[in-house]
Structure formats: C-alpha cells, structure tokens
Residue frames as qw, qx, qy, qz and C-alpha x, y, z in Angstrom:
[[0.331, 0.465, 0.789, -0.229, 49.02, 15.92, -179.15],
 [0.084, 0.139, 0.517, 0.841, 47.63, 16.98, -182.48],
 [0.310, 0.401, 0.411, -0.758, 44.55, 19.12, -182.75],
 [0.025, 0.085, -0.728, -0.680, 43.78, 17.73, -186.22],
 [0.145, -0.424, -0.866, -0.222, 40.29, 16.42, -185.50],
 [0.099, -0.649, -0.496, 0.569, 39.16, 19.55, -183.66],
 [0.264, 0.624, 0.432, 0.595, 37.35, 22.13, -185.77],
 [0.188, -0.331, -0.289, 0.878, 37.79, 25.77, -184.75],
 [0.085, 0.649, 0.656, 0.376, 34.50, 27.56, -185.35],
 [0.060, -0.031, -0.153, 0.986, 33.16, 31.11, -185.10],
 [0.391, 0.440, 0.453, -0.670, 29.77, 32.82, -184.88],
 [0.406, 0.477, -0.391, -0.675, 29.82, 32.93, -188.69],
 [0.496, 0.202, -0.785, -0.310, 30.08, 29.18, -189.35],
 [0.303, -0.125, 0.786, -0.524, 28.42, 27.88, -186.16],
 [0.739, 0.249, 0.248, -0.575, 25.08, 27.11, -187.81],
 [0.725, 0.478, -0.431, -0.245, 26.61, 25.32, -190.80],
 [0.327, 0.425, -0.813, 0.226, 29.23, 23.41, -188.78],
 [0.115, -0.066, 0.829, -0.543, 27.15, 22.53, -185.70],
 [0.550, 0.248, 0.420, -0.678, 23.39, 22.94, -186.11],
 [0.768, 0.460, -0.153, -0.419, 23.33, 21.55, -189.66],
 [0.018, -0.496, 0.867, 0.044, 25.99, 18.90, -189.01],
 [0.773, 0.032, -0.505, -0.383, 25.05, 15.39, -190.12],
 [0.686, -0.117, -0.655, 0.293, 26.61, 13.99, -186.94],
 [0.509, -0.810, -0.261, 0.133, 26.48, 14.95, -183.26],
 [0.438, 0.601, -0.189, 0.641, 28.78, 17.84, -182.42],
 [0.591, -0.632, -0.312, 0.392, 30.46, 18.69, -179.11],
 [0.271, 0.786, -0.029, 0.555, 31.35, 22.37, -178.85],
 [0.621, -0.380, -0.326, 0.603, 33.95, 23.50, -176.33],
 [0.038, 0.929, 0.112, 0.350, 33.33, 27.17, -175.49],
 [0.756, -0.335, -0.121, 0.550, 36.68, 28.49, -174.20],
 [0.138, 0.980, -0.099, 0.105, 39.05, 31.48, -174.00],
 [0.680, 0.433, -0.416, 0.421, 42.86, 31.67, -174.09],
 [0.048, -0.558, 0.467, -0.684, 43.04, 33.33, -170.65],
 [0.803, -0.350, 0.060, -0.478, 40.94, 30.62, -168.94],
 [0.157, -0.504, 0.836, -0.147, 43.02, 28.18, -166.84],
 [0.653, 0.071, 0.705, -0.268, 40.43, 25.38, -166.65],
 [0.726, 0.624, -0.001, -0.288, 39.92, 25.72, -170.43],
 [0.298, 0.680, -0.669, -0.032, 43.62, 25.04, -170.98],
 [0.383, -0.291, 0.839, -0.255, 43.41, 22.08, -168.59],
 [0.722, 0.289, 0.560, -0.286, 40.52, 20.46, -170.49],
 [0.436, 0.701, -0.340, -0.451, 41.96, 21.25, -173.95],
 [0.093, 0.397, -0.899, -0.160, 44.10, 18.08, -174.26],
 [0.400, 0.178, 0.848, -0.297, 41.13, 15.95, -173.11],
 [0.572, 0.627, 0.191, -0.494, 38.94, 17.50, -175.81],
 [0.333, 0.634, -0.605, -0.349, 41.66, 16.80, -178.41],
 [0.157, -0.176, 0.970, -0.050, 41.87, 13.16, -177.25],
 [0.518, 0.396, 0.642, -0.403, 38.10, 12.79, -177.57],
 [0.499, 0.675, -0.193, -0.508, 38.28, 14.22, -181.10],
 [0.203, 0.441, -0.852, -0.198, 40.68, 11.39, -181.97],
 [0.253, 0.027, 0.930, -0.266, 38.71, 8.73, -180.07],
 [0.458, 0.536, 0.604, -0.371, 35.36, 9.69, -181.63],
 [0.080, 0.428, -0.483, -0.760, 36.63, 10.68, -185.11],
 [0.230, -0.046, -0.814, -0.532, 33.94, 9.88, -187.69],
 [0.261, -0.488, -0.830, 0.069, 31.25, 9.51, -185.00],
 [0.201, -0.881, -0.349, 0.249, 31.13, 12.89, -183.26],
 [0.413, 0.664, -0.015, 0.623, 32.39, 16.22, -184.54],
 [0.537, -0.593, -0.287, 0.527, 34.44, 18.09, -181.93],
 [0.290, 0.725, 0.145, 0.608, 34.61, 21.88, -182.21],
 [0.436, -0.426, -0.342, 0.715, 36.07, 24.74, -180.17],
 [0.121, 0.825, 0.305, 0.460, 34.75, 28.28, -180.06],
 [0.384, -0.026, -0.310, 0.869, 36.76, 31.17, -178.60],
 [0.098, -0.780, -0.605, 0.125, 34.14, 33.18, -176.67],
 [0.212, -0.640, 0.023, 0.738, 36.22, 36.36, -176.91],
 [0.078, -0.178, 0.597, 0.778, 36.33, 36.21, -180.72],
 [0.318, -0.279, -0.705, -0.569, 32.76, 34.95, -181.16],
 [0.115, 0.009, 0.635, -0.764, 30.53, 36.32, -178.36],
 [0.562, -0.006, -0.180, -0.807, 27.14, 36.02, -180.11],
 [0.695, -0.045, -0.686, -0.213, 26.76, 32.22, -180.02],
 [0.356, -0.095, -0.766, 0.528, 27.72, 31.79, -176.32],
 [0.226, 0.033, 0.263, -0.937, 25.31, 34.65, -175.53],
 [0.626, -0.030, -0.423, -0.655, 22.52, 32.92, -177.42],
 [0.729, -0.138, -0.670, -0.015, 23.02, 29.76, -175.35],
 [0.547, -0.781, -0.016, -0.301, 23.30, 31.62, -172.05],
 [0.837, 0.013, -0.318, 0.446, 26.89, 30.62, -171.38],
 [0.255, -0.935, 0.086, -0.230, 28.16, 32.51, -168.34],
 [0.562, -0.635, 0.523, 0.082, 31.07, 30.30, -167.29],
 [0.756, 0.519, -0.391, -0.074, 33.79, 28.62, -169.27],
 [0.149, 0.121, -0.795, -0.576, 34.76, 26.05, -170.15],
 [0.684, 0.215, 0.433, -0.546, 31.26, 24.99, -171.14],
 [0.010, -0.150, 0.882, 0.446, 30.87, 21.99, -173.42],
 [0.650, 0.286, 0.288, -0.643, 27.57, 21.52, -175.20],
 [0.281, 0.000, 0.907, 0.312, 26.66, 18.41, -177.17],
 [0.516, 0.389, -0.020, -0.763, 24.38, 19.18, -180.11],
 [0.286, 0.086, 0.917, 0.264, 22.47, 16.65, -182.19],
 [0.145, 0.583, 0.702, 0.383, 20.16, 17.55, -185.07],
 [0.033, 0.573, 0.104, 0.812, 20.41, 21.22, -184.09],
 [0.618, -0.690, -0.158, -0.342, 19.24, 20.60, -180.51],
 [0.075, -0.610, 0.676, -0.407, 21.14, 20.55, -177.21],
 [0.806, -0.105, -0.574, -0.099, 21.50, 16.95, -176.09],
 [0.748, -0.506, -0.278, 0.329, 23.71, 17.54, -173.04],
 [0.180, 0.839, -0.168, 0.485, 25.85, 20.22, -171.43],
 [0.752, -0.447, -0.269, 0.403, 28.62, 20.44, -168.81],
 [0.082, 0.930, -0.149, 0.326, 30.43, 23.40, -167.30],
 [0.509, -0.736, 0.444, -0.038, 33.90, 23.34, -165.78],
 [0.292, 0.543, -0.782, -0.093, 36.98, 21.20, -166.25],
 [0.894, -0.142, 0.249, -0.343, 35.34, 17.78, -166.03],
 [0.471, -0.388, 0.768, 0.194, 37.13, 14.47, -166.41],
 [0.242, 0.266, -0.741, -0.568, 37.47, 12.50, -169.61],
 [0.026, 0.202, 0.976, -0.081, 35.24, 9.72, -168.26],
 [0.250, 0.575, 0.500, -0.598, 32.33, 12.13, -167.81],
 [0.312, 0.564, -0.298, -0.705, 32.77, 13.48, -171.34],
 [0.112, 0.130, -0.932, -0.320, 32.99, 9.98, -172.84],
 [0.147, 0.392, 0.857, -0.302, 29.72, 9.06, -171.10],
 [0.291, 0.638, 0.175, -0.692, 28.14, 12.21, -172.50],
 [0.264, 0.469, -0.582, -0.610, 29.35, 11.48, -176.06],
 [0.034, 0.016, 0.993, 0.112, 28.19, 7.88, -175.93],
 [0.344, 0.498, 0.600, -0.523, 24.61, 9.14, -175.50],
 [0.378, 0.617, -0.210, -0.657, 24.82, 10.63, -178.97]]
C-alpha cells in the first residue's frame, strides 16, 4: 500500500499545509510507538487514495512536532482532526473503522 497521497507534516508547515489549504484536510496525529496508530495507518492511506483531489490527508508525528498537538489539546493518539478553511470540522480519537472516517470526510 503506497503512502503517496499522504503528506507528512510538522509544526513548521502545519499552518501552510492545513490551515491555509484550499481543500479540507484530515490530519492523523500519531507516533511510531503507538499500536492503534499503526493499525489505523493503512486505513488512512486508503482514504488518501479514495479522496485524492477532494481531501488532503496528512500525518503528524506527535513526538517530532509536539507544539501543534498541544495547541489542539490532543491527549490521546491516534487522533484524527478534519480541518476546513482553518477550522475544526470534526474529530475522532482512537482506531476507528474506515466507514466512520468516510462518513466524516463526506461532510467536508
């Protein structure tokens, strides 16, 4: 499964890539040591392919970029936040199923 449509972002480019994005953006806040994050990773990659051109899919490693997750009050990972026009449209925490994430993305 290719990760081609998933953008890896950091605190540095978060604003440009997510908040100023011309399209809705789903950000997966994760860490390499997090089991549920690894479980949801392939689902996030599938969604990036399914929604290519409609929704930007991004991943942020919370260990490497702690400022942004702190700003959004993220205490548990994986947390996926859907942003649109710089605002939070929806948010889920935990390894949720693909169906739930598709429903969330279709709102955007």
